N, C-alpha and C positions, 0 to 999 in steps of 0.2 A: 691186470684188470682193464678190460676194454671199456673206455668211457666215451660214449658218443655225445658230442655237444652240437645240437642243431641250432645254428644262429650264432655267428661270430662277430656280433656287434660289441659295444662296450661291455655290456653285462655278461654275455656268453663268453667272450674272449677272456675277460678278467677272471671269471670263475674258473675257466679251463686252466689258465696259467697258475692260479692259486692252488688248484688241486694238483697240477703237475709238479709244482714246487714242494708240495706237502706230502705227496704220496709216492713213495719210491717205485711202486709197481704200476703206476698209472700210465696207460697207453691212451693218448688222446686222439680220437677220430673226429676231425672237424668237418662239419657239414654246413654248407651255405650255398645259396643260389648264385652268389657273386663269385665268379672264377678268380678275379683279382684278389678278393679277400682270401680265398683258399691258397693262392700263390703266396700271399703275404704270410699266412699262417705257417706255411712250410719254411719260408725264408727265415723267419725269426725263431724257428724251433718250437712253436706253440703246439703244432699238431704233428703227430707221427704218421698220420694218414689223413687224406681229405677226400671228400666226395660231395657231389651236388645233390645226391638222392638219399634222404634219410632211410628209406625203406630198402636200399641196397646194403646198408651196413647194420641196420637194426637187428637182424637175426643173430649176429655174433656179439652183440653188446651185453656187457654185464650191468652197465648203467647207461640210461638215456636221459640227457638233460635237454629240455625243450626251452630254448632261450630266444625264440622268435617273437614277433608281435602276437598279441593274444588271440586274434582270430585264426592265426596259423597254428598256434598251440592247440586250440580247440579242434581244428580240422585234423591235425596230426594225431590227437588222442582217439578220435573216432576211427581213423584208419589203422592205428596201432592195435586196436582191439580185434582186428581181423588179420593181423600180421603173424608170421611164424617167429615167435620170440623164444628166448631161453626161459624156462620155467622159473629161473631164479633172478631174472632181470629186475632191476629197480628203476622206475621211471619217476622223474620229477620235473618241475618247471620253474620258471623265474617270473611268471606273469604277475602284474601288479593288481589284478582282480582275481578273485578265487571262486565265487559261486558258480559261474558258468564253466570255469575250468573243471571244478570238481564234478559238476553234472556231466560234462563230456567224458570224464574218467570213469563214470559208473560202470560201464560195460566191461572195461579193463579189470576193474576191481572185482566185479562179480565173477569174472572168469578166473580169478585167482592171481592176477598179476599185481605186483606191488607198485603202488603209486602214492607219492606224498606231494601235496601242493606246497610250493615254496615261494617266498617273496622276501627279498632283502631290501631294507630301507637304505639303499646305497645308489650311487650313480651321479652323473654330472649332466650338464647340458651338452656334452660332447657326444659324438656318435661314431660308429665304425670301429674296425679292428685296431686302428692306430690310437684309439682312445683307451686301449686296455691298460690296466693298472693292477699289478699283482697284489696291491694292498687296498684295493677299492672296497673290499668286503670286511676289512679288519674291524673287529669289535662291533659290527653293525647289527641292529636288531634284524633277526631273520625269522619270519613267520613260517610255521609248519602247520599244515592242515592234513590230518589223517586220523582215523579211529583205530589204526593198527599200530600198537606200540613197538612191535618188532621192526616194522618198516621205518618208523620214526627213528629208532635207534640206529638202523643201518645208514640212514642219511646223515644223522649226527656224526657218526663215525667217519663217513666219507669226507665230511667238511670240518673235521675236528681241528685241523691245522690252521683254520682261518680264525679261530678264537671268536666265533660269532656269539651273539646274545640270542639264543634260540627262544622263541615264543610260540608255544602250542596254542592254537586257537581254532575257532570254527570259521568256515567260509563266510557266513553271514556277519559275524562280528568283525572279521578282517575287512570286509568290503565297506561296512558302516564307518569304521575308523578311517579307512583310506579316502572315503568320500569327503570327510572333513579335513583330514591332514594333508591331502595331496590334490584330489580332484577339484575341490572348491577353491583352494588358493590359485591353481592354474586358471580357473574360470575367472576369478576376480582380477588376476593380473592381465589376462587377455582382454577382459572387459574395459579395464582402465586404459590400456593402450588403444583399443578401438574408440573409446570415448574421447580420447585426446586428438583424434585425427582431424576434426574440424578446427580445433584451436591451432593445430600444427599447420594446417593449410593456410590459415589467416596469419599465423606468426611462425614462419619457417625457422626462426632463430630459437624457438622454444627449447630444443634439447640442450642448448648451450647453458641454460640456466637451471637445468634439472639438478636438484640437490638429493640428499639421501632418501627423503620420503618417496619421491617418484621412482628413483632408480632402484631402491631396495624392493619396493612393492611390485615393480614390473620386471624384475630380473628374470623371472620364468615366463614372461609374456611372449618370448620368442621360441617357445617349445615347438617340437615337430607336430604340425597339424594332423598328419595321418595317424601318428601314435596316439594323440589325444582324442581323436575321433574314435579310435579303436577302444581306448580305455573307458571313455564315457559311455559308449554303447554297451559295453560288457559290465558296467556297474551303474546302469541307468537308474534303478529304483532308489538306491542309496544316495546317488548324486542328486536326484530330484529332491529328496528329503533335505539334504544339506543346503541346496539352493533356496528352498522354502524358508529354512531357519535364517539364512542370510538376508533374504528379502524382508523378513519380519523386522530385522534390526535396521535395515535401511529405511523402511517405512516409519519406524519409530522416530528416527532422527529427522526424517523429512517432515513429519507432522510437527515435531518440536520446533523446527525452523519456521514452518508456516505460521505457527502460533507465536513465534518469537519468544518461546518459553526458555529462559536462561537456566532455570532449575532443571528441566528435563534434559537439556543439552549437557549440562554439567554432570548429571547423573549417568548419562550415556557413557561419557568418557571415564568417569570415576569407576563404573562397573568394569569397563574394559581394562583399566589400569590394575585393578585389584585382581582380576582373573589372570591377567598376564603375569603379575608378580607371583601368584600361586603356582603357575605353570613353569616358571623359570628354573625352579629347583630340579626339575626333571629333564630340562633341555640338555 
C-alpha cells in the first residue's frame, strides 16, 4: 500500500511512523519542500521514497495524507481534484480546522474520490521532523468528518494500530469546539504575554518571579505565529464568536471591579470554580 504523506513536520512524520510500525504492507512516500527534511526521513528509515512534488507521486498513491499548514492543504485539495489519481485512492488531512478544508474537498468528493477530513487532538510545541514520536497519537481523540461510511471505515482501518479515540462529527461542530478549546486559549496566552511587555520593560527581572499562574497560562504563548495566523483565518467566524464570549466575561469582571462589588467578584470566580470542577472528570 503506497501511502503518500505530504508534510513531514511533527504531525505528518509522527503519523507516518505510527502507520509504518502498525501496517506491515505500508510503503511510505514522504513529500516535503525541505530537502534536508527528506534526507532525514530517508536516514532514519521513515520514508521508503521521497519527493518534493506531491503531484509527481499522487497518481500512484493508494492513500494521500495532507499534513501541511491548512492553506496549503486547501490549495492541494483544489489541485488534486484535477489530478490523475487512482479511482480507489483515499485522501485525508490533519488540519486543525475543517469547514474550509471540507469546502475545498467538495469537487474531489463530487468527482467520486474518497476524502475524509481528519484532526487529532495531539501535538506539542515542537516542530519539524526531529520532533516525530511514534506514540504521539496514542489514544488521542481523532475527529473524522465525512458523510460516507465506507470512507470512514477505510480510514479507521488504516489507523487502527494507533488505538485512537475516533469521533465522527461535522465540520461546523468541530470548528466551533476548536475555537473554544484551542484557538481562544492561544489568543488569551498571547494576549497576556503581549500585555506584560510594558511591565517587563519597566521591570526586566519580572520573569524571575513568575510562578505557576503566569507560566501555566502563557505556556502556549510562544506558538508559531505563521501557523496561528493560518488557523485563525481558516476558522475566523467560530473564533470571533469565542472571543466575543470571552470579552463578555472580562467586561463582567471589569465592571464588578469598577463598582467595587465584592459579591459579583466572588460570584465570577465561584462560577468558574464550579464549571472547572464539572469539566475535570472528562479531562
